[in-house]
PLY file of the C-alpha trace (Angstrom):
ply
format ascii 1.0
element vertex 108
property float x
property float y
property float z
element edge 107
property int vertex1
property int vertex2
end_header
9.83 -1.69 -7.06
6.14 -2.31 -7.68
4.25 -3.44 -4.60
3.46 -6.80 -6.18
7.07 -7.97 -5.89
7.41 -6.76 -2.31
4.25 -8.64 -1.38
5.57 -11.80 -3.06
8.74 -11.57 -0.97
6.79 -10.77 2.17
4.28 -13.60 1.77
6.90 -16.20 0.89
8.98 -15.26 3.92
5.96 -15.48 6.23
5.17 -18.97 4.91
8.76 -20.12 5.39
8.96 -18.62 8.87
5.63 -20.18 9.86
4.07 -17.17 11.53
0.29 -17.70 11.32
-0.44 -14.08 12.31
1.91 -12.86 9.57
0.48 -15.32 7.05
-3.08 -14.05 7.55
-2.13 -10.39 7.36
0.35 -10.83 4.51
-2.21 -12.83 2.53
-4.77 -10.03 2.88
-2.16 -7.43 1.92
-1.07 -9.51 -1.09
-4.66 -9.78 -2.31
-5.06 -6.00 -1.93
-1.91 -5.58 -4.06
-3.49 -7.59 -6.89
-2.17 -11.09 -6.32
-4.76 -13.82 -6.76
-5.86 -16.62 -4.45
-4.48 -19.09 -7.01
-1.07 -17.42 -6.91
-0.95 -17.39 -3.12
-2.08 -21.01 -2.96
0.73 -21.96 -5.38
3.49 -20.24 -3.38
4.99 -23.46 -1.93
5.69 -24.73 -5.48
6.19 -21.33 -7.07
8.49 -22.53 -9.84
5.55 -24.50 -11.28
2.89 -21.98 -10.30
1.05 -19.29 -12.25
3.83 -16.73 -11.84
5.79 -14.64 -14.32
9.54 -15.10 -14.52
9.98 -11.80 -12.65
7.67 -13.09 -9.90
9.64 -16.32 -9.64
12.94 -14.44 -9.41
11.65 -12.27 -6.56
10.33 -15.32 -4.70
13.64 -17.12 -5.22
15.40 -14.15 -3.63
13.04 -14.38 -0.65
14.03 -18.00 -0.16
17.67 -16.95 0.08
16.81 -14.32 2.70
14.81 -16.66 4.92
15.97 -17.10 8.51
16.01 -20.87 8.02
18.48 -20.57 5.12
21.72 -19.86 6.94
23.73 -20.32 3.74
21.49 -18.08 1.66
23.32 -15.94 -0.89
22.81 -13.83 -3.96
24.60 -16.25 -6.26
25.63 -15.30 -9.80
22.77 -17.40 -11.31
20.18 -15.79 -9.01
21.62 -12.33 -9.72
21.36 -12.98 -13.48
17.79 -14.20 -13.03
16.86 -11.05 -11.09
18.82 -8.74 -13.40
16.70 -9.89 -16.35
13.74 -8.11 -14.72
15.07 -5.66 -12.14
17.73 -2.94 -11.91
20.49 -3.20 -9.32
18.61 -0.65 -7.22
15.46 -2.75 -7.44
17.36 -5.86 -6.33
18.76 -3.98 -3.33
15.27 -2.70 -2.47
13.77 -6.20 -2.63
16.61 -7.58 -0.52
16.17 -4.81 2.06
12.44 -5.55 2.32
13.25 -9.20 2.96
16.05 -8.40 5.40
13.89 -6.04 7.44
11.04 -8.55 7.57
13.42 -11.33 8.58
14.91 -9.18 11.31
11.47 -8.24 12.61
10.50 -11.92 12.65
13.61 -12.84 14.56
12.97 -10.15 17.19
9.36 -11.31 17.60
0 1
1 2
2 3
3 4
4 5
5 6
6 7
7 8
8 9
9 10
10 11
11 12
12 13
13 14
14 15
15 16
16 17
17 18
18 19
19 20
20 21
21 22
22 23
23 24
24 25
25 26
26 27
27 28
28 29
29 30
30 31
31 32
32 33
33 34
34 35
35 36
36 37
37 38
38 39
39 40
40 41
41 42
42 43
43 44
44 45
45 46
46 47
47 48
48 49
49 50
50 51
51 52
52 53
53 54
54 55
55 56
56 57
57 58
58 59
59 60
60 61
61 62
62 63
63 64
64 65
65 66
66 67
67 68
68 69
69 70
70 71
71 72
72 73
73 74
74 75
75 76
76 77
77 78
78 79
79 80
80 81
81 82
82 83
83 84
84 85
85 86
86 87
87 88
88 89
89 90
90 91
91 92
92 93
93 94
94 95
95 96
96 97
97 98
98 99
99 100
100 101
101 102
102 103
103 104
104 105
105 106
106 107
């Protein structure tokens, strides 16, 4: 999976989880990966932001993986949305990135 999508998942999760240390570092890492300030500033309302459909699908997956979303799931509509841009292996990789970050956040 290209780094861009991993950074989108990572940054969205850090915003949801509210970790200021993570937000600063993840923002810098996202910018290094090619995301723009405008994109990062639009993350809270990503569906209406300057993102591609693939970007939006990855961010939507992150929202399902968030610690605050106890009922989060890879629903058939979300799977179809992701599948339009990613292989099954890519979807698993994105989900693992989010799961590891969520677990690290919980331990912290």
